[in-house]
N, C-alpha and C positions, 0 to 999 in steps of 0.2 A: 383681361387688361381693358383699359377706356381706349378710346380711339381718340377723344378730346385732346388737343394740344395741351402739355404741360409747361408752367411757368418755367421750369427750368431751361425749357428752350429758347427764352430770351434772354439778353444779356445783360444778367442783372448781379451784384456784388453777392458773394456766398453768403454773406451775414443776413442780405434781405432775402433770399431765396430759406434759408433756414428759419426766419421769421414767418413769412408764409407760408412755410409748412407747418409750423406750430400754431398758426392759426386755422389750420385745416384747409389752406389755397393748394391744393395739388394742380387741378386742370382750371384751364380758364374757361368763362362763359364767352357766348360769341362776340360779345362788345368787348370783351378783353381782349380776345383773340385780333380781332380786327383794327382797334385803337391802338392797344399799348407799342406794338413795334414803332408805328407813325408818330405818336408821343413821345417817345423817347428818343426818337431822332430829332425833337424840337420842333416838329410840325403845329401848325393850327389846325383844329378840327371842329368839324361840327357833327355832333354824334348823336344819332336818334336812338334813345333807348328809354325805357320805363324803369320807375322804381322797382328794385328788387333783381335788376338783370346784372348785378356788380359794377354797375358805373364807378361808386365812388373809388373801388380800387384800380379802374382804367385811369382816372384820373389822379388818384393820391399816389400811385406807385412812381408815376413820371415826377411829380411835382416836388417827393420827397428826395427823389434819386439826385436833383439838382441842389439839395439846401446845402450850405454850409454851416455845420453846427457851431462854429467858433465865432460866427457873426451874428449878432442877436438881433438883427434889422428884420423887418418883414419881408420874406421873399417869396411868399405866395400867398394869394388872397382868392379865397372861395366865397361866392353870393348864392345865397340860397332865398327861395321865395318865402319860407316859413321858420319860424323857430324850431319847430319839431323836426324839421328837415337838416336845419342847421346843426341840431343838437346831437342826429345820428352821425351827420358826416364828421363831426368833430370825435365821437366815441371812435368812429371806425378808424380816422386818419391816426387818432392814438396808437390804436393797435399796430397799425401799419408802420409807424414810424418806430417801433421798439427796436429796430435792428440799428438804430444810432441810439447815442446817448444824449440827454438834455435837449432834446426836441420840444419845444415848446408850441402847443396848439392854442391858441386863445379865441373864445366864442363871443363875437359883438353882436347881438339881437335886441330888438325892443321890447318892451315889455316887462325889461328886467332894468335894475339901478344903474345909472353909468358911472357912478363916482366907482365902484369897485372894478368896472371896467377898465378906467383910465388909470387906476393902480395896478391893475396887471400889465397894462401895456407900457409903462414906466419902467418896468422889470425885463423888457424885452419880450419879442416872439418870432418864432420863425413862420408860423402859418397863422393865419387870421380868416376864420370863417363866421360869416356874418349876413345879416339882412340888410339891403339896399337903405333902409332909411337911417338904421342906426349907423353903418358905415359911414353916411353921408354927413350924419352928425359928428362923427370924431375927427372928420376929414377937416370940417368946418372950425370945430375946436383946436385943430392943430394937436390932437391927441393921438393920431393915428398918420405915420407917415409911409406911403406906399410907394415912392419914389425910386425903391430900389427890388419891387419884385421882378422875378424873373417869370412868372406862371400867375394869371388870370383865370380862372375857373367859373363860368356862368353856369349854375347848375339849375336844373329845370327852367330853363330860359323863356320856354312858353307860357308857364305861369307867371315868372315875373313880368311877362308884357302884357297877359291878362289882369295883372293886379295895378297895371298904370304905372310901374317902375323904370321906363324907359329911360325918363329924364334922370333920374338918379343913378342908373346903372351909367349913361353917357358922362355926368358929374365924375363919377368915381373912375372911370376908364380913363380921362383926360389925367387924373393925378398921377398916372403910371406911366413907366417909361414905353416908347413906342416900338423898344424891341423886343418887348415880352411875350412869351408864348401864349396864347388865346385857345382855351378848349373850351367848346360851347356845346352843352347837353341839353337835350330837349326831348319830349315823350313825344309830342307831335311835330309836325313841321309846316306850320303856315307861313304867309307871305311874309309876316313880319319879322320874323326870324333871319330869313335870308337878307331885308335891309339891315336888320341889327348885325349880321356877320360883315356884309359892307362896311359897317362903319368902323367896327372893332378888330377885323382879323385881317391876316395876309396871306394871300393864296391857300385859302383853308381846303382840308382834302373833306369830303364826304362820306360819313361811314354810318352804315344803316344795317340794324339787324330788325328781325321780324320784331316790331314795336309791340305786339300784343300778343300773348301765349295762347295758343289753341282755345276756341271756345267750344272743343266736344264734351267735355264734361259737365257742361254747366246746362240745367234745364231751363231755358229763357220764356217765362209765362208774362204775355201782356192781356190786361185786363182795363175794359173799358167802363167808365163811370160817368155822370155827371160831374161837372165843375164843382158843384156847391156840394157833393157826396164825397168828396176825394177823402176825407180824413175818415167816415165810416167805411169807406170802401178800403182804405189801407187797415184797419182793424179787423173787417172780416177776412181780409187775405192772411194777415197774420193767424187768426183763428183756423184756418182751414190748413195753411202749409204748417204751422207750429215750428218755425226754425226757432232752435235753443238760442240763438245768436245773429244778430246781422248790423251790416251798418244801413242805415235808411237816407239817403242822398234827396237833398233839396237844392233847389235854384237860386235861392236866397237866406240870408240871415233870419230874415224876419218868420218866414215858412219854417225855418228850422226851430224859433221859437214856438211858434204855433202846433206844430207837430207834437214837441215835447209836451207842451202842456195838456194837448188832448190825449195823449198816452198816459201822462200821469193820473189826471182826471179817471182815468179806466183801469187806473191800478195795474198799468204796464210798467215794467222797469226800464227806463231810458235816461239817457241822459245829453244833453247838447253839447256838441264843440263847434265853437266858431271864432272868429279873431277879437270879440271883445273881452274875452277871458283872461283873466291873468294867466303869468305861466304854470304857476302854483296849481291853479285849478283846473287847467289843460290836464299837466303831467298826472293829477289825481282821477281824472275821468279817464284817460288813455289807459292807465294803469290798472284802474277797476275794470274797464273791457276787456282788456287782455287777461286778466284774472278770473272773469267769468263771473263777476259778480254784480254785471251792468248787463241785460240781456241784448238791448238794443243801443246803438251810438247813432245819433241822427247828427247829421254834417252836411255842409256846403263841400264841393268840390276842392276849393281854395284849404279850407280846414281839414279836410282828409288826404291832402296831400303829402307824401312823405310817412304814412301812417301803413306800416306794415304789420298785418296781423295774419299769424299762421292759422291754417284750418280754420277761416271763417266760412260756417256752412251756406250763409245767404247775404243777397245785396238787393236792397228794395230802393226801386225807383219811384220815391213819391210823386215826381214830375219829371219826365223825359227831358234829357239834355238837349239844347237845338243841333249840336254837333255829334253826328253818331260816332265820331273817333270819341269824344268823350264819355259815350254810354258804353263803348266797348272797354274803356279803363276802368270805368267803375265796375260792370259787372266783372272784370278779369281780375277782382280782388278776391273771388270765390272759386271755388274748382280747382285748386293749386295742387300741384303733384301728384296729379292722376287722381286726385279725389273728386268725388261728384260735389258738384255746387248748384243752387239753386238762386236765380234773378226774376225777382217780381216786379213790373213794371204798371204803373196806373197811367191812363191816358183817357183823353176824352175822346169822341167821333172825330171831331175836327182834328184832331191829331195826327192822322191817318198818313200825312206825308212824312210827320218823322220816323212812325214805324217803315214806310218803303225807303227812307232813307237808310236806315239800320240794316233791311234786309239786303240792299245795294251793295252796301260797304262789306257785310259778312258773305254777300254770294249765297244768301237763303232765302226763303221764304217763310215768312211769320204772320198769324193770323191772331187776331186779339178776339177775346173772348168776355161776354158781359161777366162782372164781379157777383152780379145776383146769381149767377148758374153754381156758384161755389156754396158746397155745403160746409157747416159749421163742424170744424172736427172736434173741438174742444169748447168749452163754455167759460173757461178761463184761460189765460196765458200763465205756464207756471213761473212760479219765483225763479230766481237763477239759484246754481247749485252752490256756491260760494259766497261767501263775505268778505270784504276785504277790512283787515283792521290795520289801521297807521300807526305805527311805532315812531316815536320823536328820537328818531337816532338813525344816521345813515351811515355813507362811505366817509364823510369827514369824520364822523366818529369812530371809525374801524370796524364798524357792524358790518359782518359778511353773512350771507342766506345760512351759511351752516351752523353760525350762531344762534339764529333765529330758531332754525329747525330744532337745535339742539335744546334751547329753553322749552320749546312746545312738546316735545317728545321726551323730554327727562324729567326735569322736576314738576313739569305741567301734567304730565300722564297722557297725553293727546297721542292718539294712533298717527303714525307716520303718513298712511293713505287719507287719512282726512284731511291733510294741508294741502295745498296747491301751490301756486306760483308763490315766490318769494322775487319781490322788485325791490332792491335795494338803490335809490337815489341820493344824492349828494348829502342832504339833512333829514331826510326821512327813510323807513323803510315799509312797504306794504306786503302783507301776507294773505293769503287766500285761505279761508279755513272752509270747511264742508258747514251749510247754513245749519244743521242739528247741533255743533259743536262751537259754533261761533261764541256764545253766551260764556261757556265754558272756559275757552281759551282765551277770552278776554281778560275774565277775572284772574285765572292763573298767570298771564303776562304781567297785569298790574300789580299782584301780591309777589310775583317773583322778581328774577333776575336775569338779564341777558349780559353775557360775557362778565359777570361779578357787577354789573350796573342797573340801577331801575331806571327805566324811561316810561314817559307817559306813553300811555296807548289808548285809542281811541276805536270806536268803529263807524266806517265811513259809508 
């Protein structure tokens, strides 16, 4: 028997508990245990919790509990820093809302056409999830009315402040009732969060859980190099440790581009993710990385926020961040669920103070070694195991993962063990195929049918 608290121990409707059980929600995570009873009482919260801690359910369950399904005005608003996080929150809220009929959750994010969003709002919405800039656009156009909301959620508030959204947040909050409940979630707790809370909240309760998971399963290596040798040093480190997958963190978008271009020139499988990519491009890159058809994802902290990847073998800090807490959050993406992880960090001799700060923060002593002392394990980095195929049909075309798998292993005659992850998005589906079988699978899908229909298919 688990000694973790059960969802059935809090006062929720039976239909909501049944839905939670069907989703695999039996025991509460620490942030859920601490915040749910308070949030269900209607209290304002400042909750310190990181991505992957179960925070969406921590604010989603209370806000859904208060909805009146028969009133199609916006009753809850969730603000997120990035489109990726907003999409994840939307998906999770829709699942959590299944205990009630006809609950409509609408996503309003930049990087997508505003016309369909306006059309969607005209048909009513109970919950809106969006990024501050686009929410502000809709309020200015008067296509969004939040004068009736009962719950305002600021998700990853620290990141929204870092991205300069404080004025947008203020503008949006002013359009909502002063009687609303405000739930503020943040991975870190800088002074700006306190001032934001004072501006928008009423007698908030502080709720904090261990903000980062244990680092004991992570081998943290710090490598020194000259500033002008950083690119070569990164490649040397990759050739020594040979992680089959890693997120490479950079401090700026321009550095992300430089690192990606360098890796590409050296025949290394890598793609960039940053704020300038269109949503379609970001979706494709993230899906390829999750499907292991791209080995390395090069990203800024902002772009990687909300990026949840299971079993990430390694993290590379091309540059150390200024804040040791940001470092800990970066490396905390590897070594999860008891698995071993690797964190490689490049630094110059003059950045010794950053290493000292990281050591103080973790209450550990770290030493840096010259990157030149590493031996080269491999002459070349191996190509990714999988290739992703993109099928021009998705959820909106009633395509399901089983349909794609059936088309490949049935008529196409591809062995099931060579098929990797299948990700069905709204209008496209990505399927990972082992590299040696990719051309055969592509040809068979192009000449065959999925669910009795022909779809365009391409290699990405």
